[in-house]
C-alpha positions in Angstrom: 0.0 0.0 0.0 1.1 3.5 -0.8 0.6 6.4 1.7 -1.4 9.3 0.2 -0.9 12.9 1.0 -4.3 14.0 2.3 -4.1 17.4 0.5 -4.2 15.5 -2.8 -7.1 13.3 -2.1 -10.1 15.3 -3.4 -8.2 16.7 -6.5 -6.5 13.4 -7.6 -8.6 10.5 -6.2 -12.2 11.8 -6.2 -13.3 9.2 -8.8 -11.6 6.3 -7.1 -13.4 3.5 -5.3 -12.7 3.3 -1.6 -13.1 1.4 1.7 -14.0 3.7 4.5 -13.0 2.5 8.0 -14.6 4.3 10.9 -13.7 4.3 14.6 -16.4 1.7 15.2 -16.6 -0.3 11.9 -16.7 -0.3 8.1 -19.0 2.1 6.2 -21.4 0.2 3.8 -24.2 1.2 1.5 -27.4 0.2 3.3 -29.3 -1.1 0.3 -26.6 -3.3 -1.2 -24.4 -3.8 2.0 -21.4 -3.1 -0.2 -18.3 -1.6 1.5 -16.9 -0.5 -1.9 -17.9 3.2 -2.3 -17.1 6.2 -4.5 -14.5 8.2 -2.6 -15.4 11.7 -3.7 -19.1 11.3 -3.6 -19.1 9.6 -0.2 -16.8 12.2 1.5 -19.0 15.0 0.2 -22.3 13.5 1.1 -21.3 12.6 4.7 -18.8 15.4 5.2 -16.2 12.9 6.4 -12.9 13.9 7.9 -10.1 11.6 6.5 -7.4 10.9 9.1 -5.2 8.7 6.9 -5.3 7.3 3.4 -3.5 4.6 1.5 -3.7 3.4 -2.1 -3.8 -0.4 -2.8 -3.8 -1.1 -6.5 -6.8 1.0 -7.6 -8.7 1.2 -4.3 -8.3 3.8 -1.6 -8.2 2.6 2.0 -9.1 5.5 4.3 -9.6 5.9 8.0 -12.2 8.5 9.0 -13.7 9.9 12.1 -17.2 8.4 12.5 -20.1 10.7 11.7 -21.3 12.3 14.9 -24.9 11.2 14.3 -25.3 7.6 13.1 -29.0 8.0 12.5 -28.2 10.9 10.1 -25.8 8.5 8.3 -28.5 5.9 8.0 -30.9 8.4 6.5 -28.4 9.1 3.8 -28.2 5.5 2.8 -25.2 4.4 4.7 -24.5 2.3 7.8 -21.4 1.6 9.9 -21.0 -2.2 10.6 -18.5 -4.3 12.5 -15.8 -5.5 10.2 -16.3 -9.2 11.1 -20.0 -8.9 10.2 -19.1 -7.4 6.8 -16.5 -10.1 6.2 -19.0 -12.8 7.0 -21.4 -11.5 4.5 -19.0 -11.2 1.5 -18.7 -14.0 -1.0 -15.9 -12.3 -3.1 -12.6 -13.7 -1.9 -10.6 -10.9 -3.3 -12.7 -8.3 -1.5 -12.4 -10.2 1.8 -8.6 -10.3 1.3 -8.5 -6.6 0.6 -10.5 -5.8 3.8 -8.3 -8.1 5.9 -5.1 -6.6 4.5 -6.5 -3.0 5.0 -7.4 -3.7 8.6 -4.0 -5.0 9.4 -2.3 -2.1 7.7 -4.4 0.5 9.4 -3.9 -1.1 12.8 -0.1 -1.2 12.3 0.0 2.4 11.1 -2.0 3.6 14.1 -0.1 1.7 16.8 3.4 2.3 15.5 3.8 6.1 15.7 7.0 6.5 17.7 10.5 5.0 17.8 10.8 2.5 20.7 14.4 3.5 21.2 14.5 7.3 21.3 10.8 8.2 21.2 11.0 10.3 18.0 8.1 10.5 15.6 8.4 7.9 12.9 8.4 8.7 9.2 6.4 6.7 6.6 8.1 5.5 3.6 6.2 5.6 0.3 5.2 2.3 -1.4 6.7 0.0 1.3 5.6 -1.4 4.7 8.4 0.4 6.6 8.7 3.3 8.9 12.0 4.9 9.9 13.3 7.0 12.7 15.0 10.2 11.5 16.9 10.4 14.8 18.5 7.0 15.3 17.9 5.6 11.7 16.1 2.5 12.9 13.6 0.8 10.6 10.3 -0.6 11.7 8.1 -3.2 10.0 4.7 -4.7 10.6 4.5 -7.0 13.6 2.7 -10.4 13.3 1.8 -12.8 16.1 2.2 -16.4 14.8 -0.6 -18.7 16.0 -1.4 -22.3 15.2 -4.8 -23.8 14.5 -5.4 -27.5 14.8 -8.4 -29.6 13.6 -8.3 -33.1 15.2 -10.0 -36.0 13.5 -11.1 -39.2 15.2 -12.8 -41.7 12.8 -15.9 -39.7 11.5 -15.7 -37.1 14.3 -13.8 -33.8 14.6 -13.0 -31.9 17.8 -14.3 -28.4 18.1 -14.1 -26.0 21.0 -15.4 -22.6 22.1 -13.9 -19.7 23.9 -15.9 -17.8 26.6 -15.7 -14.9 24.2 -17.6 -16.7 21.4 -21.3 -16.1 20.8 -23.6 -18.8 22.2 -23.5 -22.0 20.1 -20.5 -21.1 18.1 -17.5 -23.5 17.9 -14.2 -23.6 16.0 -10.9 -25.5 15.8 -8.4 -25.2 18.6 -5.9 -22.3 18.3 -3.1 -20.8 20.2 0.0 -18.6 19.9 3.4 -19.9 19.0 5.8 -19.5 22.0 9.3 -18.1 21.7 11.8 -20.7 20.4 9.0 -23.1 19.2 8.3 -24.4 15.8 4.7 -24.3 14.6 4.5 -28.1 14.8 5.7 -28.0 18.5 3.2 -25.3 19.3 0.4 -27.4 17.7 1.2 -30.4 19.9 1.6 -28.3 23.0 -1.6 -26.3 22.5 -3.7 -29.4 22.0 -2.2 -31.0 25.2 -2.7 -27.9 27.3 -6.2 -26.9 26.1 -7.9 -30.3 25.9 -5.4 -32.9 27.3 -5.2 -34.9 24.1 -2.3 -36.4 22.2 -2.2 -36.2 18.4 -0.2 -37.5 15.5 0.0 -37.2 11.7 0.2 -33.4 11.8 -0.6 -32.2 8.3 -0.1 -28.6 7.1 -3.3 -27.0 5.7 -2.6 -23.3 5.0 -2.0 -19.8 6.5 -4.0 -16.6 6.8 -3.3 -13.1 8.2 -6.0 -12.3 10.6 -6.0 -8.7 11.8 -7.8 -9.2 15.1 -5.5 -7.8 16.1 -2.4 -9.0 14.3 -2.4 -12.8 14.1 -0.7 -14.9 11.4 -2.6 -18.2 11.5 -0.9 -21.5 10.6 -3.5 -24.2 10.2 -3.0 -28.0 10.6 -5.1 -31.2 10.5 -4.2 -33.9 12.9 -5.2 -37.4 14.0 -6.3 -38.3 17.5 -4.0 -40.7 19.3 -5.1 -41.0 23.0 -6.6 -39.2 26.0 -9.9 -37.9 27.3 -11.0 -34.3 26.9 -9.7 -32.3 29.9 -10.5 -28.6 29.3 -8.3 -25.8 30.4 -11.0 -23.5 31.8 -8.6 -20.5 31.6 -8.7 -20.9 27.8 -11.9 -22.7 26.8 -15.5 -22.9 27.9 -16.3 -26.1 26.1 -14.9 -28.8 23.7 -16.7 -31.7 22.1 -16.4 -34.4 19.4 -18.9 -33.7 16.6 -20.0 -35.8 13.8 -20.7 -34.3 10.3 -24.4 -34.8 10.9 -24.4 -32.9 14.1 -22.2 -29.8 13.7 -22.6 -26.7 15.7 -22.6 -23.1 14.3 -19.3 -22.7 12.5 -17.0 -19.8 11.7 -17.7 -17.7 8.6 -16.0 -18.4 5.3 -13.8 -15.3 5.9 -11.8 -17.3 8.3 -9.3 -20.1 7.5 -10.9 -22.0 10.4 -14.0 -22.6 8.3 -12.1 -23.7 5.3 -10.1 -26.0 7.5 -13.2 -27.6 8.9 -14.8 -27.9 5.4 -11.7 -29.7 4.1 -12.5 -32.8 6.2 -16.3 -32.8 5.4 -17.9 -34.8 2.5 -18.6 -32.5 -0.4 -22.4 -33.2 -0.2 -22.5 -31.9 3.3 -21.2 -28.4 2.5 
């Protein structure tokens, strides 16, 4: 993404399409639920104050102050919705990827403002994911927190769990952060043992995904159950169960790699 000088926005990029991120969500057109909007027209209609803007390919990614009166925004045909809700409703994979990338970029830009060594204000470099300190010449890059996700299979069953933070009835694959000095494979075995007390084998790499809530980099695996009874770590999980394909709980949205991981072990006629 390329940082854009805010003084050039209206004169140069008025006709561009844009994603508008507010303090409390993503701006969408109410009638179509689309988050892709005309930059110039939307800014003018809602009198938006742009705090920061980036250009990704041909789409502007802008962070704005939320309109003071949400009901006024609704009357003008717009709504501000939680980014996860928007992601769950989008079928276009490229658009989902753009929103996820934009969220992570904006979070990184907002949180990394000052040099951790001398405290000086950092400078953005155009067309690169790097900031530099003009005082001590240090470079700073986006921070990712690697995390593993593991879907355990036992015959025709899969193990799914829920965090206390999940909405009622919602389950997903096990997940946890990679510790210092660990490989992703070691973290997968450790997390499964710690969270549900089970031993696994046949660890099989599935895929990865950047997940900007807030800055995770997910590494997903499938695994086979070996031994053990479910013993839940109540500090991490609220519940964990073996589920058959005919009795699945509410699953994550298709925006998350966890859903694709779960779908990968289900028969095609059950999807």
